[in-house]
C-alpha positions, -999 to +999 in steps of 0.1 A: +106-598-155+140-591-140+152-571-110+185-553-105+200-568-073+236-568-060+250-555-093+233-580-116+199-588-132+179-615-114+150-633-130+117-631-110+088-656-109+066-638-135+031-645-148+011-628-175-020-612-160-047-595-180-045-583-216-065-556-234-064-539-268-034-517-258-015-534-229-004-567-214-001-567-176+024-589-158+028-598-122+060-609-105+070-619-070+099-600-055+118-598-022+121-560-023+120-527-042+145-520-069+148-513-107+128-537-127+126-546-164+104-567-186+127-587-209+126-613-237+153-639-233+170-656-262+164-693-264+188-711-241+197-680-222+195-683-184+193-655-159+198-664-122+165-668-103+160-647-072+159-666-039+138-648-012+158-639+019+137-643+050+137-613+074+137-622+111+125-595+135+129-603+172+115-582+201+128-588+236+102-600+260+093-576+287+104-544+269+079-520+255+082-513+218+080-475+212+049-466+192+051-437+168+020-420+156+017-410+120+015-373+115+000-357+084+025-336+065+015-306+045+022-305+008+054-286+002+046-251-011+009-252-002+013-225+024+032-202+001+007-207-027-021-199-003-004-166+008+003-156-028-032-163-039-046-142-010-023-113-019-034-114-056-070-115-045-066-085-022-047-066-049-075-073-075-102-061-050-083-029-043-078-022-080-115-028-086-124-003-058-101+023-073-117+020-107-152+026-093-141+059-076 
């Protein structure tokens, strides 16, 4: 498996996982998210292997780190769909009442 990184394809440490009647599953170690591809290399062809870059995070002693709480976001359009559904339901009920009269 290869990963697109810094303008070139970089070979990842890849292992074959499970296999069933339809699919073969692979696992690869990567240092981040990007575009990936499963490739078959020609004999003797070499693709550069990725070297993980360690990320160092430092927090100054004595300072409080701000904590942000996760807020639930509504699905886009859910409110509009609810309003339209309610309007259609009310219109259907009114039409039904008019037919009975």
